[in-house]
C-alpha positions in Angstrom: 163.4 186.2 184.8 166.0 188.5 183.3 169.1 187.7 181.4 172.1 190.1 181.2 174.8 189.6 178.6 178.3 190.8 179.0 181.0 191.1 176.4 184.3 189.9 177.9 187.6 191.5 176.9 190.7 190.2 178.8 189.8 191.0 182.5 187.0 193.5 181.8 183.4 193.0 180.8 180.7 195.3 179.5 177.0 195.0 179.6 175.8 194.8 176.0 172.3 193.3 176.1 169.5 192.2 178.5 166.3 190.4 178.1 163.3 189.9 180.3 161.0 186.8 180.1 157.5 185.9 181.1 156.5 182.7 182.9 156.3 180.8 179.6 159.9 181.8 178.6 158.9 184.3 176.0 161.0 187.5 175.6 158.9 190.4 176.7 161.5 193.2 176.8 165.0 193.6 175.5 167.7 196.4 175.5 170.7 196.5 173.2 173.3 198.7 174.8 175.6 198.6 171.8 173.5 201.2 170.2 173.5 204.9 171.3 171.1 205.6 172.7 170.2 201.9 173.6 167.5 200.2 171.5 164.6 198.7 173.4 162.1 196.2 172.1 158.8 195.2 173.7 156.8 192.0 172.9 153.2 191.2 173.6 151.6 187.7 173.4 148.2 186.2 173.2 147.1 183.7 175.8 147.8 180.9 173.3 151.5 182.0 173.1 151.4 183.7 169.7 153.3 187.0 169.4 150.7 189.7 168.7 152.7 192.9 168.9 156.3 194.0 169.0 157.8 197.5 169.0 161.2 199.1 168.9 162.1 202.4 170.6 165.3 204.4 170.9 165.8 207.5 173.0 162.1 207.3 174.1 160.9 207.5 170.5 159.1 204.5 168.9 160.9 203.7 165.6 158.7 200.9 164.5 156.0 198.4 165.6 154.4 195.3 164.2 151.0 193.8 164.9 150.2 190.1 164.0 146.9 188.3 163.5 146.6 184.6 163.2 144.1 182.0 162.0 143.0 178.8 163.8 146.0 176.9 162.5 148.4 179.4 164.0 149.5 180.9 160.7 150.0 184.7 160.4 147.2 186.0 158.1 147.8 189.7 158.7 150.9 191.7 159.6 151.0 195.4 159.9 154.3 197.4 160.1 154.2 201.0 161.3 157.2 203.3 161.2 157.2 206.5 163.2 153.6 205.8 164.3 152.2 205.6 160.7 151.2 202.4 158.9 153.9 201.7 156.3 153.4 198.1 155.2 150.8 195.4 155.5 151.2 191.8 154.6 148.1 189.6 154.3 147.7 185.8 153.7 144.6 184.3 152.0 144.3 180.6 152.0 142.5 178.3 149.6 142.1 174.5 149.3 145.0 174.4 146.8 147.4 176.9 148.5 147.6 180.5 149.4 148.3 184.1 148.2 150.5 186.4 150.3 150.4 190.0 149.4 152.5 192.9 150.7 151.2 196.5 150.4 153.3 199.6 151.0 151.8 203.1 150.9 148.6 201.6 149.4 150.5 200.0 146.5 151.0 196.3 146.0 154.8 195.7 146.0 155.1 192.0 146.4 152.9 188.9 145.9 153.5 185.2 146.3 151.0 182.7 144.9 151.5 179.1 146.0 149.6 176.2 144.5 149.9 172.8 146.2 149.1 169.5 144.4 149.8 166.6 146.8 153.6 166.4 147.2 154.2 168.9 144.3 153.9 172.7 144.5 154.4 175.8 142.4 155.4 179.3 143.5 155.0 182.5 141.6 156.7 185.7 142.9 155.4 189.1 141.6 157.0 192.5 142.1 154.8 195.5 141.4 152.4 193.0 139.7 155.1 191.9 137.3 156.0 188.2 137.4 159.6 188.1 138.7 160.2 184.4 139.4 158.5 181.0 139.3 159.4 177.9 141.2 158.0 174.5 140.3 158.7 171.5 142.6 158.1 167.8 141.6 158.5 164.9 144.0 159.8 161.6 142.7 158.4 158.9 145.1 160.3 156.1 143.4 163.7 157.6 144.0 162.6 159.6 147.2 163.9 162.8 145.6 162.7 166.2 144.5 163.4 168.7 141.7 162.7 172.4 141.7 162.9 174.4 138.5 163.4 178.1 139.1 162.9 180.6 136.3 163.8 184.3 136.7 162.1 186.6 134.2 163.7 189.9 135.1 167.3 188.7 134.4 166.2 185.7 132.2 167.8 182.8 134.0 166.9 179.2 134.9 168.4 177.0 137.6 167.4 173.5 138.7 167.7 172.3 142.4 167.7 168.6 143.0 167.2 167.1 146.5 167.7 163.6 147.8 165.9 162.4 151.0 166.5 159.7 153.5 163.8 157.3 154.9 162.6 160.0 157.3 162.2 162.5 154.4 165.2 164.6 155.6 167.3 166.3 153.0 170.7 164.5 152.7 171.9 165.9 149.4 171.0 169.2 147.7 172.5 170.2 144.3 171.9 173.4 142.2 172.5 173.3 138.4 172.7 176.0 135.8 170.2 175.5 132.9 173.0 174.1 130.8 173.6 171.4 133.3 176.7 172.8 135.0 176.8 172.1 138.8 176.8 175.3 140.8 176.6 174.1 144.4 176.4 170.8 146.2 175.6 170.2 149.8 175.8 166.8 151.4 174.2 166.5 154.9 174.9 164.0 157.6 172.0 163.5 160.0 171.7 161.4 163.1 168.5 161.1 165.2 167.1 164.2 163.5 170.2 166.3 164.2 172.5 167.7 161.5 176.0 166.6 162.2 177.9 167.9 159.2 177.2 169.8 155.9 179.8 169.3 153.2 179.5 172.2 150.7 181.0 172.6 147.3 180.5 176.0 145.6 181.4 176.3 142.0 179.5 179.6 141.3 182.6 181.7 142.0 185.6 179.5 141.3 185.8 176.4 143.5 185.1 176.7 147.2 184.9 173.6 149.5 184.1 173.8 153.2 182.3 171.9 155.9 179.9 173.0 158.6 180.2 170.8 161.7 177.7 170.7 164.6 178.1 169.1 168.1 175.2 168.8 170.6 174.8 168.1 174.3 172.3 165.6 175.8 169.5 168.3 175.5 170.2 168.7 171.8 171.6 172.2 172.2 174.4 173.1 169.8 177.5 173.4 171.9 180.1 173.6 169.1 179.8 174.9 165.5 182.7 175.0 163.2 183.4 175.8 159.5 186.5 174.2 158.1 188.0 174.2 154.6 188.6 171.0 152.7 192.1 170.9 154.1 190.8 171.2 157.7 191.7 174.8 158.2 189.4 176.5 160.7 187.4 179.4 159.1 185.0 180.2 162.0 183.7 178.6 165.2 181.0 179.1 167.8 181.2 177.5 171.3 178.3 177.6 173.8 177.9 176.4 177.4 174.7 175.6 179.2 174.1 175.2 183.0 172.2 172.4 184.7 168.9 174.2 184.1 169.6 174.2 180.3 170.2 178.0 180.2 172.8 179.4 177.9 175.6 180.9 180.1 178.6 181.5 177.8 179.5 181.9 174.1 182.7 182.5 172.3 183.9 182.4 168.8 184.8 184.0 165.5 182.5 184.4 162.6 182.9 186.3 159.3 179.2 186.4 158.6 179.2 184.2 155.5 179.9 181.1 157.6 177.7 182.0 160.6 175.3 179.3 161.6 173.8 180.4 164.9 171.8 183.6 165.5 172.0 185.5 168.8 173.4 188.5 170.7 176.8 188.0 169.0 175.3 188.6 165.5 177.2 191.1 163.3 180.3 190.9 165.6 183.3 189.0 164.1 185.0 188.0 167.4 183.0 187.5 170.6 183.2 186.2 174.1 179.9 186.7 175.9 178.8 185.8 179.4 175.1 185.4 180.2 173.8 185.9 183.8 170.2 185.4 185.0 168.3 186.9 187.8 164.7 186.8 189.0 162.6 189.9 188.3 161.2 191.8 191.3 
């Protein structure tokens, strides 16, 4: 099957993107006509459904490609990025009984490393840049209050923040707060969840003045997001994203306005402030 996406402007429409799918619904080929010349991407999958290779070409020249290798649990343990046909970056994952180490190599030099240690419900992350400890994150779960706390320390710029999370009976986050090390509240997010779906996020941001806004989600019977809005504390509309699906649950139309900061849904419209897009489907011959 193939999907063609058209940008609609008054009475005219322009083909901006198309995707082809395999029998499992995986994207195997895409073309973005908004670039000049158009950018094409190809995707290859293993029989188990895992993506094993993707590449990007423009004007008949391959810009980049990625190759993925997985373990028995389906986690990526090796990822190779080539640019212009030459290996540029390799990321490897080594697991242990207590966590894992993920290392990124560029031009035969270690540029990033993440070390994760897991101890029951608690964990600790250490991020390295060029083998220098850049940041640590230590998470502690409080079973009595069904909450968690993450202490983040940054060593390059010498900072410390504390993130506190509160969970409901299904261990879904319903409150997330970020504090400066002196106890000052930086951000707060209250989340309303129903049947596993996020209905509303009420956000207070004190890191740069005082900013209050809400992210509101609406779903259809198939749990597709059909309406997403961001509104100020007074109800003023900052951005929105409306979507329509047909009776086969295929996305057929999108419209909205997004300024990037408030964007909540990825897709063909990404990086475009105002959009009205029609999606049409056809069988591949």
